[in-house]
C-alpha positions as CSV (number, residue, x, y, z in Angstrom):
1,M,24.3,-43.8,-74.4
2,N,23.0,-40.3,-73.7
3,I,19.8,-40.8,-75.6
4,K,19.1,-43.9,-73.6
5,K,19.4,-42.1,-70.3
6,T,17.3,-39.3,-71.5
7,L,14.5,-41.7,-72.7
8,T,14.6,-43.5,-69.4
9,T,14.3,-40.3,-67.4
10,A,11.4,-39.1,-69.6
11,L,9.6,-42.5,-69.3
12,L,9.9,-42.3,-65.5
13,L,8.6,-38.8,-65.4
14,L,5.7,-39.7,-67.6
15,L,5.0,-42.7,-65.4
16,L,5.0,-40.6,-62.2
17,A,2.8,-37.9,-63.8
18,S,0.1,-40.4,-64.8
19,S,0.0,-42.7,-61.8
20,G,-2.6,-41.0,-59.7
21,C,-2.2,-38.9,-56.5
22,A,-0.5,-41.4,-54.2
23,Y,2.9,-40.2,-55.4
24,R,1.9,-36.6,-54.8
25,H,1.3,-37.4,-51.2
26,Y,4.7,-39.0,-51.0
27,L,6.4,-36.0,-52.6
28,G,4.4,-33.5,-50.3
29,M,2.1,-32.3,-53.0
30,H,-1.1,-33.7,-51.8
31,G,-4.4,-31.8,-51.7
32,P,-5.4,-29.6,-48.8
33,S,-5.6,-31.1,-45.4
34,I,-8.9,-31.3,-43.7
35,T,-7.4,-29.4,-40.8
36,N,-8.1,-26.3,-42.9
37,S,-11.7,-26.7,-41.9
38,P,-11.8,-28.4,-38.5
39,D,-15.3,-27.4,-37.6
40,I,-16.7,-29.2,-40.8
41,H,-14.5,-32.3,-40.5
42,L,-14.8,-33.1,-36.7
43,D,-16.6,-36.4,-37.4
44,A,-14.5,-37.6,-40.4
45,K,-13.2,-40.9,-39.3
46,N,-13.2,-43.0,-42.5
47,D,-13.2,-42.7,-46.3
48,E,-17.0,-43.5,-46.6
49,Q,-17.7,-40.3,-44.6
50,C,-15.4,-38.3,-46.8
51,L,-17.1,-39.6,-49.9
52,Q,-20.5,-38.8,-48.7
53,C,-19.7,-35.1,-49.2
54,H,-16.9,-35.2,-51.7
55,N,-18.2,-37.8,-54.2
56,P,-18.8,-36.2,-57.7
57,A,-21.7,-38.6,-58.3
58,T,-23.7,-37.0,-55.4
59,P,-22.8,-33.2,-55.6
60,T,-23.0,-31.1,-52.4
61,D,-21.4,-27.9,-51.4
62,A,-18.1,-29.7,-50.9
63,P,-15.6,-29.8,-53.6
64,P,-15.8,-33.1,-55.5
65,T,-12.8,-35.4,-55.5
66,N,-11.3,-36.4,-58.8
67,H,-10.5,-39.8,-57.5
68,P,-13.7,-41.1,-55.8
69,R,-12.7,-44.8,-56.0
70,F,-9.3,-44.2,-54.3
71,K,-9.1,-45.4,-50.8
72,G,-7.0,-43.4,-48.4
73,C,-8.8,-40.0,-48.0
74,L,-7.6,-39.5,-44.5
75,K,-4.2,-40.9,-45.2
76,C,-3.5,-38.2,-47.8
77,H,-5.7,-35.4,-46.5
78,G,-5.7,-35.9,-42.8
79,G,-2.2,-34.8,-42.0
80,A,-0.8,-31.4,-40.9
81,V,-1.0,-28.5,-43.2
82,E,2.3,-28.3,-45.2
């Protein structure tokens, strides 16, 4: 019975670790908030504007995102600095 519980826990942890960044936002481990650089992000109102600068396919001075197809840039990165 103990082995079954251990395997279930390990499987759940593996699933969480490999399922993208949405769970990190839920756990409070999301990436830096855009409020760290308010002067640059004044006009950021939607995901398309975020990806114009942060898309790895079109490199700029902005740090590229590792999830360019994920929708919800401002949902994860538009909150208060934690």
